C-alpha positions as CSV (number, residue, x, y, z in Angstrom):
1,M,119.2,104.2,69.1
2,K,119.1,106.7,66.3
3,I,116.0,105.0,64.7
4,K,114.1,105.7,67.9
5,R,114.9,109.4,67.7
6,Y,113.3,109.5,64.3
7,I,110.3,107.6,65.5
8,D,109.9,109.9,68.5
9,I,109.7,113.1,66.3
10,T,106.7,111.6,64.4
11,K,104.8,111.8,67.7
12,P,103.6,108.1,67.8
13,G,100.8,108.9,70.3
14,I,99.2,111.3,67.8
15,I,99.6,108.8,65.0
16,M,97.8,106.1,67.0
17,G,94.9,108.4,67.9
18,N,94.5,109.3,64.3
19,L,94.8,105.7,63.2
20,I,91.8,104.7,65.3
21,S,89.7,107.6,64.0
22,V,90.5,107.0,60.3
23,A,89.7,103.3,60.7
24,G,86.5,104.2,62.5
25,G,85.4,106.6,59.6
26,F,86.4,104.0,57.0
27,L,84.4,101.2,58.7
28,L,81.4,103.4,59.3
29,A,81.2,104.3,55.6
30,S,81.9,100.7,54.5
31,R,78.8,99.4,56.3
32,G,80.0,95.9,56.6
33,D,81.4,95.6,53.1
34,V,85.0,96.2,53.8
35,D,87.8,96.3,51.2
36,P,90.8,95.1,53.2
37,L,93.5,96.4,50.9
38,L,91.8,99.8,50.6
39,M,91.5,100.1,54.3
40,I,95.1,99.1,55.0
41,M,96.4,101.6,52.4
42,T,94.1,104.3,53.6
43,V,95.2,103.9,57.3
44,L,98.9,103.5,56.3
45,G,98.9,106.4,53.9
46,L,97.2,108.8,56.3
47,S,99.3,107.7,59.2
48,L,102.4,108.6,57.2
49,V,100.9,111.9,56.2
50,V,100.2,112.6,59.9
51,A,103.7,111.6,60.8
52,S,105.1,113.9,58.2
53,G,103.1,116.8,59.6
54,C,104.3,116.1,63.1
55,V,108.0,116.0,62.0
56,I,107.7,119.2,60.1
57,N,105.9,120.8,63.1
58,N,108.9,119.8,65.2
59,C,111.2,121.6,62.8
60,I,109.1,124.7,62.8
61,D,108.7,124.8,66.6
62,K,112.3,124.1,67.5
63,D,112.7,127.5,69.1
64,I,109.6,127.4,71.3
65,D,110.0,123.7,72.0
66,G,113.3,124.6,73.7
67,K,111.5,126.9,76.1
68,M,108.9,124.3,77.3
69,Q,109.6,121.6,79.8
70,R,107.4,119.1,78.0
71,T,109.3,119.5,74.7
72,C,112.8,120.7,75.6
73,K,114.2,117.2,75.1
74,R,112.9,116.5,71.7
75,A,115.5,115.3,69.3
76,T,115.1,118.4,67.0
77,V,115.8,120.6,70.0
78,T,118.8,118.8,71.5
79,G,120.3,118.3,68.0
80,D,120.2,114.5,68.1
81,V,118.3,114.9,64.8
82,S,119.3,117.9,62.7
83,I,116.7,120.1,61.2
84,S,117.9,119.3,57.7
85,R,117.6,115.6,58.4
86,A,114.3,115.9,60.0
87,L,112.9,118.0,57.1
88,Q,114.2,115.3,54.6
89,F,112.5,112.6,56.7
90,G,109.3,114.6,56.9
91,V,109.2,115.2,53.2
92,A,109.9,111.5,52.5
93,L,107.0,110.5,54.7
94,A,104.7,112.9,53.0
95,V,105.7,111.7,49.5
96,V,105.0,108.0,50.4
97,G,101.9,108.8,52.4
98,F,100.2,111.0,49.8
99,G,101.4,108.6,47.1
100,L,99.5,105.7,48.7
101,L,96.4,107.8,49.1
102,M,96.5,108.9,45.5
103,R,97.1,105.4,44.3
104,Y,94.5,103.6,46.3
105,T,91.8,106.0,47.4
106,N,90.0,108.8,45.5
107,S,90.2,112.5,44.9
108,I,87.9,113.5,47.7
109,A,89.9,111.6,50.3
110,V,93.2,112.9,49.0
111,G,91.7,116.4,48.9
112,F,90.8,116.3,52.6
113,A,94.3,114.8,53.5
114,V,95.9,117.8,51.6
115,L,93.6,120.2,53.4
116,G,94.5,118.8,56.8
117,Y,98.2,118.9,56.1
118,V,98.2,122.4,54.7
119,V,96.2,123.7,57.7
120,Y,98.4,122.0,60.2
121,V,101.8,122.7,58.8
122,G,101.2,125.9,56.9
123,V,98.4,127.9,58.6
124,Y,98.6,126.6,62.2
125,S,102.3,125.8,62.8
126,L,103.8,128.6,60.7
127,Y,101.4,131.4,61.7
128,M,98.4,131.0,63.9
129,K,99.9,129.1,66.8
130,R,102.3,131.9,67.6
131,R,100.2,134.8,66.7
132,S,96.5,134.3,67.6
133,V,94.3,132.9,70.3
134,Y,92.3,131.4,67.4
135,G,95.2,129.0,66.6
136,T,93.5,126.2,68.5
137,L,90.3,126.6,66.5
138,V,92.2,126.6,63.2
139,G,94.2,123.6,64.3
140,S,91.1,121.7,65.3
141,L,90.2,121.5,61.6
142,S,93.3,119.5,60.7
143,G,92.7,117.2,63.7
144,A,89.2,116.4,62.4
145,V,90.4,115.4,59.0
146,P,91.5,111.7,59.6
147,P,88.0,110.2,60.1
148,V,86.7,112.1,57.1
149,V,89.5,110.8,54.9
150,G,88.7,107.3,56.1
151,Y,85.0,107.8,55.4
152,C,85.5,109.3,52.0
153,A,88.0,106.7,51.0
154,A,85.4,104.0,51.6
155,S,82.3,105.8,50.3
156,G,83.8,107.8,47.5
157,Q,81.7,110.8,48.5
158,F,81.4,113.6,51.0
159,D,77.9,113.3,52.4
160,A,76.1,114.4,55.6
161,G,77.8,111.6,57.5
162,A,81.3,112.9,56.6
163,G,80.1,116.4,57.5
164,I,79.0,115.3,60.9
165,L,82.3,113.6,61.5
166,L,84.2,116.7,60.5
167,L,82.2,118.9,62.8
168,M,82.2,116.3,65.6
169,F,85.9,115.8,65.7
170,S,86.6,119.6,65.3
171,L,84.4,120.3,68.4
172,W,86.1,117.5,70.4
173,Q,89.6,119.0,69.7
174,M,88.7,122.3,71.5
175,P,88.1,121.2,75.1
176,H,90.8,118.5,74.7
177,S,93.4,121.2,73.6
178,Y,92.2,123.8,76.2
179,A,92.7,121.2,79.0
180,I,96.3,120.7,77.8
181,A,96.8,124.5,77.8
182,I,95.6,124.7,81.4
183,F,97.8,122.1,82.9
184,R,100.7,123.2,80.7
185,F,100.0,126.9,81.4
186,D,103.5,127.7,82.5
187,D,105.1,126.1,79.4
188,Y,102.8,128.1,77.0
189,A,103.4,131.3,78.9
190,K,107.2,130.8,78.8
191,A,107.1,130.2,75.1
192,N,104.7,133.2,74.6
193,I,102.1,131.1,72.8
194,P,98.7,132.8,73.0
195,V,96.5,129.9,73.9
196,L,93.2,130.9,75.5
197,P,94.2,130.4,79.2
198,V,97.3,132.5,78.7
199,A,95.8,135.2,76.5
200,Q,92.3,135.6,78.1
201,G,92.4,133.7,81.4
202,I,91.4,130.5,83.0
203,A,87.8,131.6,83.7
204,K,87.0,132.1,80.1
205,T,88.7,128.8,79.2
206,K,86.5,126.9,81.6
207,L,83.4,128.4,80.0
208,H,84.6,127.5,76.5
209,I,85.4,123.9,77.7
210,V,81.8,123.5,79.0
211,L,80.2,125.1,75.9
212,Y,82.3,123.0,73.4
213,I,81.5,119.8,75.2
214,A,77.8,120.6,75.3
215,V,77.8,121.2,71.5
216,F,79.9,118.2,70.9
217,A,77.3,116.1,72.7
218,I,74.6,117.4,70.4
219,V,76.6,116.9,67.2
220,S,77.6,113.3,68.2
221,A,73.9,112.4,68.5
222,L,73.4,113.5,64.8
223,L,75.1,110.3,63.6
224,P,72.4,108.0,65.0
225,L,69.6,110.5,64.5
226,S,70.6,110.7,60.8
227,G,70.6,107.0,60.4
228,Y,74.3,106.4,60.1
229,T,74.7,104.6,63.4
230,G,72.5,102.7,65.8
231,L,71.3,102.6,69.4
232,T,74.7,101.4,70.8
233,F,76.5,104.4,69.5
234,M,73.7,106.7,70.6
235,S,73.8,105.3,74.2
236,L,77.6,105.5,74.3
237,A,77.6,109.0,72.9
238,C,75.1,110.2,75.5
239,V,76.8,108.6,78.5
240,T,80.4,109.7,77.6
241,S,79.5,113.2,76.5
242,L,77.3,113.9,79.5
243,W,79.8,112.5,81.9
244,W,82.5,114.6,80.2
245,L,80.2,117.7,80.6
246,V,79.7,116.9,84.3
247,M,83.4,116.7,84.8
248,A,83.8,120.0,83.1
249,L,81.3,121.7,85.3
250,R,83.2,120.4,88.4
251,G,85.8,123.0,87.4
252,Y,83.6,125.6,89.0
253,R,83.8,124.1,92.4
254,K,85.5,126.1,95.1
255,N,89.1,125.2,95.9
256,I,89.3,122.9,92.8
257,E,92.8,121.6,92.1
258,L,93.0,123.1,88.6
259,V,95.8,121.0,87.2
260,V,94.3,117.8,88.4
261,W,90.9,118.8,87.0
262,A,92.4,119.8,83.6
263,R,94.2,116.4,83.4
264,Q,91.0,114.6,84.1
265,I,89.2,116.5,81.3
266,F,92.1,115.7,78.9
267,G,92.2,112.0,79.9
268,F,88.5,111.6,79.5
269,S,88.5,113.4,76.2
270,I,90.8,110.6,74.8
271,L,88.6,107.9,76.3
272,T,85.5,109.5,74.8
273,I,86.7,109.9,71.2
274,T,88.3,106.5,71.2
275,A,85.1,104.8,72.4
276,L,83.0,106.7,69.8
277,S,85.5,105.9,67.0
278,V,85.3,102.2,67.9
279,A,81.5,102.3,68.3
280,M,80.8,103.9,64.9
281,A,83.1,101.3,63.3
282,F,80.8,98.5,64.4
283,D,77.4,100.1,65.1
284,F,76.8,101.3,61.5
285,Q,73.4,101.2,59.7
286,V,73.3,99.2,56.5
287,L,71.3,101.8,54.5
288,A,72.4,105.4,54.6
289,P,69.9,108.1,53.5
290,S,70.9,108.6,49.8
291,F,69.4,112.1,49.7
292,L,72.1,113.4,52.0
293,V,74.9,113.0,49.4
294,I,76.8,116.3,48.9
295,L,79.7,115.5,46.8
296,S,80.5,112.3,44.9
């Protein structure tokens, strides 16, 4: 069905992951006092913005997608959805999505949504992804925006809690993305995309995965240590992050099956961030430290 083709180019899996994180950020900031309409419109608006970014990304990446086994059957590559139609669809999604955010949220939430969109579509997709090993780092910023948008929509301010979420989700993106780059190494090499494993080798990528997970574990603990979440979140953050780190260190074993190991790192990364997003939604603390407000 033609409708399915359009749905597929929005990358539903990415939308679902971002939906969970934006809801987690919103509920964390709401602290039990949830505005249902605001939450629905925030989640819906940002989901449409994310969908738009994914559609436009498919249009930009048509040439390299055709070289990669994972993406060579995308509708924008096969021609099932023309680039012009896809662009129109992407723009329409952006107009509706940003329109909902502007109507129902606030300038800080909208500002971060715009930032994430511009970084992903403009800086990452159009330039950094094809030209620099630092493309993953730049792209991680856009991936960290959804929970911040949810948080700022509910709180009306950017405080230390929002800052921790931005840093936490940015750090999470790195080992998650590097793991993909390892088990999709051949695809990235064929498309000449300078991800870290292709540009600087597997050994360096393994080291970066371990280091980013270690720092992620520390930053995740800042939410409960700063009074934003409670003991349940702290316990879950420690268990998942440390187990993820142990998994990463297993990559240094002799005769390790690299692709299997990378897929395990990738799979557990999704489990970790999903669990923490759900935990922070329900294990919030009623009183946040007021002196930590940065923007309001």
